[in-house]
C-alpha positions as CSV (number, residue, x, y, z in Angstrom):
1,M,0.2,-0.4,0.2
2,K,2.9,2.4,1.2
3,N,4.4,1.5,-2.8
4,F,1.3,2.1,-4.2
5,L,0.6,5.8,-2.8
6,I,4.5,6.8,-3.3
7,T,3.9,5.5,-7.2
8,I,0.8,8.1,-7.0
9,L,2.9,10.8,-5.5
10,S,5.2,10.4,-8.2
11,V,2.4,10.6,-10.7
12,I,1.0,13.9,-9.7
13,I,4.1,15.4,-9.2
14,I,5.6,14.5,-12.8
15,L,2.0,15.6,-14.1
16,L,2.6,19.0,-12.2
17,I,6.1,19.3,-13.4
18,G,5.0,18.5,-17.0
19,G,2.6,21.7,-17.2
20,Q,4.8,23.6,-15.7
21,V,7.1,22.9,-18.3
22,R,4.5,23.7,-21.4
23,A,3.3,26.8,-19.6
24,Q,5.1,29.4,-21.1
25,S,5.2,33.0,-20.1
26,I,3.9,35.8,-22.5
27,D,7.2,37.3,-23.5
28,S,9.2,33.9,-24.4
29,L,5.7,33.5,-26.8
30,V,6.8,36.7,-28.2
31,N,10.5,36.2,-28.3
32,E,9.4,33.5,-30.3
33,A,7.5,35.0,-33.0
34,I,10.0,37.5,-33.4
35,A,12.7,34.9,-33.7
36,N,10.5,32.6,-36.3
37,N,7.6,34.7,-37.9
38,P,7.9,34.1,-41.8
39,Q,7.0,37.7,-42.6
40,L,9.5,39.3,-40.3
41,K,12.2,37.4,-41.4
42,S,11.2,38.7,-44.9
43,L,11.3,42.0,-44.2
44,Q,14.7,41.6,-42.8
45,Y,15.9,40.2,-45.6
46,R,14.2,43.2,-47.8
47,I,16.4,45.7,-45.4
48,E,19.8,43.7,-46.4
49,A,19.1,43.5,-49.9
50,S,18.3,47.3,-49.5
51,E,22.1,48.0,-47.9
52,Y,23.5,46.0,-50.6
53,R,21.5,48.5,-53.0
54,S,22.4,51.3,-51.4
55,E,26.3,50.3,-52.1
56,S,25.5,49.3,-55.5
57,V,24.6,52.6,-56.7
58,H,27.6,54.0,-54.8
59,Y,30.1,52.6,-58.2
60,L,31.1,54.3,-61.7
61,P,29.0,52.8,-64.4
62,P,30.8,49.8,-66.4
63,P,33.5,50.9,-69.2
64,N,32.8,50.2,-72.9
65,L,35.6,48.2,-74.6
66,S,35.4,48.4,-78.0
67,V,37.2,46.8,-81.3
68,E,36.6,47.3,-85.0
69,F,38.1,46.1,-88.3
70,S,36.9,48.5,-90.6
71,Q,36.7,48.5,-94.5
72,V,37.9,44.7,-95.3
73,P,37.3,43.4,-98.9
74,V,34.4,41.3,-99.4
75,D,36.5,38.3,-100.8
76,E,39.2,38.6,-98.3
77,I,38.8,36.6,-94.7
78,N,41.8,38.1,-93.0
79,L,40.8,40.3,-90.8
80,W,43.6,41.7,-89.6
81,D,46.1,42.2,-92.1
82,K,43.6,43.2,-95.1
83,A,41.5,45.5,-93.2
84,I,42.2,49.1,-94.0
85,S,42.5,49.9,-90.3
86,N,42.2,48.1,-86.5
87,S,41.2,50.1,-83.7
88,L,41.2,49.4,-79.5
89,S,39.0,51.6,-77.7
90,L,38.0,52.4,-74.3
91,S,35.4,54.4,-72.8
92,Q,34.3,55.5,-69.3
93,M,31.2,57.8,-67.9
94,F,32.1,60.2,-65.5
95,P,29.0,61.2,-63.3
96,L,29.8,64.1,-62.2
97,G,27.9,66.6,-59.3
98,G,28.4,64.4,-56.8
99,K,25.7,62.4,-58.2
100,L,26.5,58.9,-57.2
101,G,26.6,59.8,-53.6
102,K,23.5,61.5,-53.8
103,M,21.8,57.9,-55.0
104,S,23.6,55.9,-52.5
105,E,22.0,58.7,-50.1
106,T,19.1,58.3,-51.0
107,E,19.0,54.4,-51.3
108,R,20.2,54.6,-47.8
109,K,16.9,57.0,-47.1
110,N,15.2,54.0,-48.2
111,V,16.8,51.5,-45.7
112,E,15.3,53.4,-43.7
113,V,12.0,52.9,-44.8
114,I,11.8,49.5,-44.8
115,K,13.5,49.5,-40.8
116,D,10.2,51.4,-39.9
117,D,8.4,48.9,-42.0
118,Y,9.7,45.6,-39.8
119,D,9.2,48.1,-37.1
120,A,5.7,48.7,-37.5
121,Y,5.3,44.6,-38.4
122,K,7.2,43.6,-35.1
123,A,4.8,46.1,-32.9
124,S,1.8,44.6,-34.7
125,L,2.9,41.0,-34.2
126,T,3.4,41.6,-30.4
127,A,0.2,43.0,-30.1
128,K,-1.4,40.1,-31.8
129,V,0.6,37.1,-29.8
130,K,-0.4,39.2,-26.8
131,M,-3.7,39.6,-28.1
132,T,-4.5,35.8,-29.0
133,Y,-2.3,34.2,-25.9
134,Y,-4.9,36.5,-23.7
135,N,-7.9,35.1,-25.7
136,I,-6.8,31.5,-24.9
137,W,-6.3,32.5,-21.5
138,Q,-9.5,33.8,-21.0
139,I,-10.9,30.5,-22.6
140,E,-8.9,28.4,-20.2
141,R,-10.3,29.8,-17.6
142,K,-13.5,30.0,-19.0
143,I,-13.0,26.3,-19.5
144,E,-12.0,25.7,-15.7
145,V,-15.1,27.7,-14.7
146,Q,-17.8,25.3,-16.8
147,Q,-15.6,22.5,-15.6
148,E,-16.5,23.8,-12.0
149,T,-19.8,24.6,-12.2
150,I,-20.5,21.2,-13.8
151,E,-19.6,19.8,-10.9
152,L,-21.5,21.7,-8.5
153,M,-24.4,21.1,-10.3
154,N,-23.4,17.2,-10.4
155,D,-23.3,17.1,-6.7
156,L,-26.6,19.0,-7.0
157,L,-28.2,16.5,-9.1
158,S,-26.8,13.6,-6.7
159,S,-28.2,15.9,-3.4
160,I,-31.8,15.9,-5.2
161,E,-31.7,12.3,-6.5
162,I,-31.5,11.3,-3.2
163,I,-34.1,13.7,-2.0
164,Y,-36.5,12.6,-5.0
165,Q,-36.1,8.9,-4.0
166,V,-38.3,9.7,-0.4
167,N,-40.5,11.6,-2.2
168,R,-39.8,15.0,-0.8
169,I,-39.4,16.1,-4.7
170,N,-41.0,15.4,-8.2
171,Q,-39.0,14.2,-10.9
172,A,-39.3,17.5,-12.9
173,D,-36.5,18.8,-11.0
174,V,-34.5,16.4,-11.2
175,F,-35.0,16.3,-15.2
176,T,-34.5,19.9,-15.2
177,V,-31.1,19.6,-13.1
178,R,-30.0,16.7,-15.9
179,S,-31.2,19.3,-18.7
180,E,-29.0,21.9,-17.0
181,V,-25.8,19.4,-16.5
182,A,-25.9,18.5,-20.4
183,S,-26.0,22.0,-21.4
184,N,-23.0,23.4,-19.5
185,N,-21.1,20.0,-21.3
186,A,-22.1,21.4,-24.8
187,Q,-20.9,24.9,-23.9
188,L,-17.7,23.5,-22.8
189,I,-17.7,21.8,-25.9
190,I,-17.6,25.0,-27.0
191,F,-14.8,26.5,-25.5
192,K,-12.8,23.9,-26.3
193,K,-13.0,24.1,-29.8
194,Q,-13.0,28.3,-29.5
195,R,-9.5,27.0,-27.4
196,E,-8.1,24.9,-30.8
197,S,-8.9,27.2,-33.2
198,E,-7.4,30.3,-31.4
199,I,-4.4,28.0,-31.4
200,Y,-4.4,27.5,-34.9
201,K,-3.8,31.5,-34.7
202,L,-1.4,31.3,-32.7
203,N,0.8,29.0,-34.3
204,Q,1.0,30.9,-37.1
205,L,2.2,33.9,-35.5
206,L,4.6,32.4,-33.6
207,G,6.1,30.1,-36.9
208,R,5.2,26.9,-35.5
209,N,3.4,23.7,-37.3
210,L,0.1,24.8,-37.5
211,E,-0.9,21.1,-35.9
212,S,1.3,22.3,-32.8
213,S,-1.1,21.8,-29.7
214,D,2.2,22.2,-27.0
215,I,0.8,25.5,-25.8
216,M,-0.4,26.2,-21.8
217,T,-1.0,29.6,-20.8
218,D,-0.1,30.9,-17.1
219,G,-3.1,29.9,-14.1
220,E,-2.1,33.9,-13.6
221,I,-1.7,36.9,-15.6
222,S,-0.2,40.2,-14.4
223,G,-2.2,42.8,-12.5
224,D,-0.1,45.9,-13.3
225,S,-1.6,48.3,-15.4
226,L,0.1,51.4,-17.0
227,K,2.2,54.1,-15.0
228,Y,2.2,56.6,-17.9
229,S,-0.4,59.4,-18.3
230,Q,-2.0,59.9,-21.3
231,S,0.2,63.3,-22.2
232,Q,3.7,61.0,-21.5
233,L,2.0,58.0,-24.2
234,E,1.4,61.0,-26.6
235,E,4.7,61.9,-27.1
236,I,6.1,58.5,-26.8
237,L,3.6,57.9,-29.9
238,I,4.7,60.8,-31.8
239,N,8.5,59.9,-31.0
240,R,8.1,56.0,-31.3
241,N,5.4,54.8,-33.4
242,P,7.0,53.1,-36.2
243,S,4.1,53.9,-38.9
244,L,4.8,57.9,-38.2
245,Q,8.5,56.8,-38.0
246,K,8.1,55.8,-41.6
247,M,6.3,58.5,-43.0
248,S,9.0,60.9,-41.3
249,S,11.4,59.1,-43.3
250,M,9.4,58.6,-46.4
251,I,9.6,62.6,-46.2
252,E,13.3,62.5,-45.9
253,M,13.6,59.5,-48.5
254,N,11.9,62.0,-51.0
255,K,13.9,65.2,-50.2
256,A,17.3,63.3,-51.3
257,M,15.7,62.3,-54.2
258,I,15.1,65.7,-54.9
259,T,18.9,66.2,-54.4
260,A,19.2,63.5,-56.7
261,N,17.3,64.9,-59.3
262,N,18.9,68.2,-59.1
263,S,22.1,66.5,-60.1
264,E,21.2,65.5,-63.0
265,L,21.5,68.8,-64.5
266,V,25.6,68.5,-63.7
267,P,26.8,67.6,-67.1
268,D,28.4,63.9,-67.4
269,L,31.6,63.5,-68.5
270,M,32.8,60.7,-70.8
271,L,36.4,60.0,-71.9
272,E,37.7,57.8,-74.7
273,G,40.8,56.6,-75.7
274,M,41.9,54.6,-79.1
275,I,44.8,52.9,-80.6
276,M,44.9,51.9,-84.4
277,R,46.5,49.9,-86.4
278,M,46.9,50.3,-90.5
279,P,48.0,47.2,-91.9
280,R,48.4,48.7,-95.2
281,G,49.7,52.3,-94.2
282,M,48.4,55.3,-94.4
283,I,44.7,55.5,-96.3
284,L,45.3,57.3,-99.4
285,T,43.5,60.4,-100.4
286,S,43.3,62.8,-103.6
287,K,46.3,64.7,-102.6
288,T,48.8,61.6,-101.9
289,D,52.3,61.8,-103.8
290,L,51.7,58.1,-105.6
291,S,55.0,58.7,-107.1
292,M,56.6,58.0,-103.9
293,L,54.6,54.6,-103.5
294,A,56.3,52.8,-106.2
295,H,59.9,52.7,-104.4
296,E,58.9,52.1,-101.3
297,P,56.9,49.0,-99.6
298,Q,53.8,49.2,-97.2
299,E,54.4,49.8,-93.5
300,T,51.8,49.0,-90.9
301,E,51.2,52.3,-88.9
302,Y,50.3,52.6,-85.6
303,M,47.9,55.7,-84.5
304,Y,46.1,56.9,-81.2
305,S,43.4,59.1,-80.7
306,L,41.5,60.9,-77.7
307,M,38.0,62.0,-76.8
308,A,36.3,63.6,-74.3
309,S,32.8,64.5,-74.3
310,I,29.8,65.7,-72.1
311,T,26.0,65.6,-72.1
312,L,24.1,69.0,-72.1
313,P,21.2,68.0,-69.6
314,F,20.4,72.0,-69.0
315,V,19.3,73.0,-72.6
316,P,15.9,73.7,-73.0
317,W,14.7,71.0,-74.2
318,S,16.1,68.1,-71.8
319,S,16.1,70.2,-68.5
320,G,12.4,70.2,-68.3
321,K,11.6,67.0,-67.4
322,Y,13.8,67.2,-64.3
323,E,12.2,70.1,-63.2
324,A,8.8,68.2,-63.2
325,K,10.1,65.3,-61.3
326,E,11.4,67.8,-58.3
327,E,7.7,69.1,-58.8
328,E,6.7,65.8,-58.7
329,L,8.8,65.1,-55.2
330,L,7.4,68.3,-53.8
331,A,3.8,67.5,-54.3
332,G,4.4,63.9,-53.2
333,I,6.1,65.4,-49.8
334,K,3.0,67.7,-49.3
335,G,1.1,64.7,-49.7
336,I,2.4,62.5,-46.8
337,E,2.8,65.5,-44.5
338,Y,-0.9,65.4,-44.6
339,E,-0.8,61.6,-44.3
340,R,1.0,61.8,-41.2
341,T,-1.1,64.0,-39.5
342,D,-3.8,62.4,-40.4
343,M,-2.6,58.7,-39.2
344,Q,-1.4,61.0,-35.5
345,R,-4.8,61.9,-35.3
346,E,-6.6,58.4,-36.0
347,I,-3.8,56.6,-33.7
348,F,-4.5,59.6,-30.9
349,A,-8.3,59.0,-30.9
350,N,-7.5,54.8,-30.8
351,M,-5.2,55.2,-28.2
352,K,-8.1,57.3,-26.1
353,A,-10.5,54.7,-27.0
354,A,-8.1,51.9,-25.8
355,L,-7.5,54.0,-22.6
356,V,-11.4,54.3,-21.7
357,R,-11.0,50.4,-21.5
358,L,-8.5,50.2,-20.0
359,S,-9.6,52.2,-17.4
360,T,-13.1,50.5,-17.3
361,A,-11.5,47.2,-17.7
362,N,-9.2,48.0,-14.5
363,E,-12.8,49.4,-12.0
364,L,-14.7,46.6,-13.4
365,I,-11.9,43.7,-12.4
366,D,-11.9,45.6,-8.8
367,L,-16.1,45.2,-8.3
368,Y,-16.2,42.0,-9.5
369,A,-13.2,40.3,-7.0
370,T,-14.7,42.2,-4.3
371,E,-18.5,42.7,-4.5
372,I,-20.0,41.3,-7.8
373,I,-19.1,37.6,-7.7
374,P,-18.7,37.4,-3.7
375,N,-22.4,38.1,-3.2
376,Y,-23.4,35.9,-5.7
377,Q,-21.5,32.9,-4.3
378,Q,-23.7,33.5,-1.3
379,A,-26.8,33.9,-3.3
380,V,-26.1,30.5,-5.0
381,T,-25.5,29.0,-1.2
382,S,-29.0,30.3,0.1
383,Q,-30.1,29.7,-2.5
384,V,-29.3,25.8,-2.8
385,S,-30.6,26.0,1.2
386,N,-33.6,27.3,0.8
387,Y,-34.7,24.4,-2.1
388,Q,-32.9,22.0,0.3
389,N,-35.6,23.3,2.7
390,N,-38.5,23.6,0.3
391,R,-38.5,27.4,0.5
392,S,-37.5,27.9,-3.2
393,I,-37.6,26.1,-6.2
394,I,-34.8,24.5,-8.7
395,T,-35.4,27.0,-11.6
396,T,-34.2,29.7,-8.9
397,V,-31.4,27.7,-8.1
398,I,-30.5,27.4,-11.4
399,D,-30.7,30.5,-12.3
400,S,-28.2,31.3,-9.3
401,Y,-25.9,29.0,-10.9
402,R,-26.2,30.8,-14.7
403,M,-25.8,34.2,-12.8
404,L,-22.7,33.8,-11.0
405,L,-21.3,31.3,-13.9
406,M,-22.1,34.3,-16.0
407,Q,-20.3,36.7,-13.7
408,Q,-17.1,34.7,-13.1
409,M,-16.8,34.5,-16.9
410,N,-17.2,38.3,-17.1
411,Y,-14.6,38.8,-14.1
412,Y,-12.3,36.7,-16.4
413,M,-13.2,38.6,-19.4
414,V,-12.5,42.1,-17.9
415,Q,-8.7,41.0,-17.2
416,A,-8.3,39.5,-20.4
417,D,-9.3,42.8,-22.2
418,R,-7.0,44.8,-19.7
419,Q,-4.2,42.9,-20.5
420,M,-5.7,43.6,-24.5
421,A,-6.1,47.4,-24.0
422,I,-2.7,47.4,-22.9
423,A,-1.2,45.5,-25.8
424,E,-2.8,47.6,-27.9
425,I,-1.8,51.0,-26.6
426,E,2.1,49.5,-26.8
427,M,1.7,48.3,-30.3
428,M,0.3,52.4,-31.1
429,V,3.7,53.8,-29.0
430,G,5.8,51.2,-30.7
431,T,7.6,50.2,-27.5
432,N,7.3,47.9,-24.3
433,L,5.6,50.3,-21.4
434,K,6.5,48.0,-18.6
435,N,9.6,46.3,-19.4
436,S,11.0,49.8,-21.0
437,L,13.3,52.0,-18.9
438,L,11.6,55.2,-19.8
439,S,11.6,58.5,-18.1
440,E,9.7,61.2,-18.7
441,G,11.3,63.6,-21.2
442,N,13.9,60.8,-22.8
443,Y,11.1,59.4,-25.4
C-alpha cells in the first residue's frame, strides 16, 4: 500500500512538473514569434537587400571596350592584315556633381523606410501574439469555471436524486438539473473548440507547425497597469510609433531624391581612348603623292586618339523633365505630411479609446473581485439551502448558478480585456511599456 501511494504521488508530481514545463510566459512567446515569424524574416532580408542596393549605386557605370576592323574587302577573310584599320577603344562615363553619392544617400534613406516597416510589423506581431495569448487564457479560465460549475451541478443532482427517492421533490426537478448539466457540457465543448481555433492562430504567428498543440498559458496574468499619463503616452507615440516614423523617413527619402534629381542637371563626362593599327599603311587621299609609293613598300602604321565629351542636360528641351520631377517629389512630400497628420490623429483617437477600455477594465476587475462574485456566491449557497428546505424552487437555484457562472466569466473577460488594451497601446506607441526603462522627457 505504501509503494502504491508513493507511485501515485510521483505521477502527480511528474504531471505538475510537465504542466509547468509546457506553460509559456507571454514574453517567451513574443520572443519566439520575433525569431521565427516568416513575414518578419522576409522584412529582414528586404532590409539586407536594400543595404546592398545602397552600396551598388555608389560605383561608376561599367566602361565600354570595343574592337573594330574597318573596310575589309568582301573577298578577304584575313581581318587582321587586309582591313584598312584595326582599332581598340576604351571609354568610361564619369557622373559629375556628386551624383553617385546623392543616389547612394537616397537608397540609404530607403533602408530606413524598410526598417520602419520592420518595426511596424514587429509591433503589430507582438500585439497580435499577446491578444491571441490572452484570448486563449480567457477561454482556458472559462473552461475551468465551466468544469467547476458542472461538478457543482452534478453534486446538486446527486443530492436531489436522493431527495427524490424519499418523495420530497418531484421528478421534473431531477430532469431540469440533468438538462442543465447537459447544457453546460455542450458549452464546455464549444469553449474547447474555440481554444483549438485560437491555438491555430497563435501557431501561425509564432511560425510553428499549425498542428502543434504544445501551448499552455500561465494560470495567472499580471495585474499591473500602465504607469504613464495620457500626455506622456502621446509624446512617446509621436517619437516612437513605427508607422509615423516611416512617414518621416519617406519625407526624408523624397528630399534626398530631390537633391539627386537636381544633380542630374550637372553634365556627365565621358573619356575615350583609342589605338588604331593600319596594316596597309596610311589611307590614300586625292592629295597623296603616288610617285613615292612605287619605290617604298607599304608599312603598318600605328595611331592613337583621345576623346572627351559631356552631356548637356540643362538645355531647354531636356531640362524640363528634371523640373517636373522636382515638382512631383515636392507634391509627394506635401501629401505624406498630410497623411502623417491624419494618421497621428487616428492613432491618438484609437489610443484614447484603448485607455478608456483599460480604465473601465481596471474598475470592473476590482468590482467583480470584491463585490459582484462574492455576493453571487452567497446567493447560490442561500438558494441551494432554501431549496433543500423547500423554501425555493429548482429553477431559482439553476438561475443563481447561471448568474454566478456568467459573472465569473465576465471577471476573466475584463482581466483579458485589460491586457489586450495594454497590448494595443504598446503597439501604437511602438514599445513595451512594462519592461522599458523610459523616463519622462527621455522618449
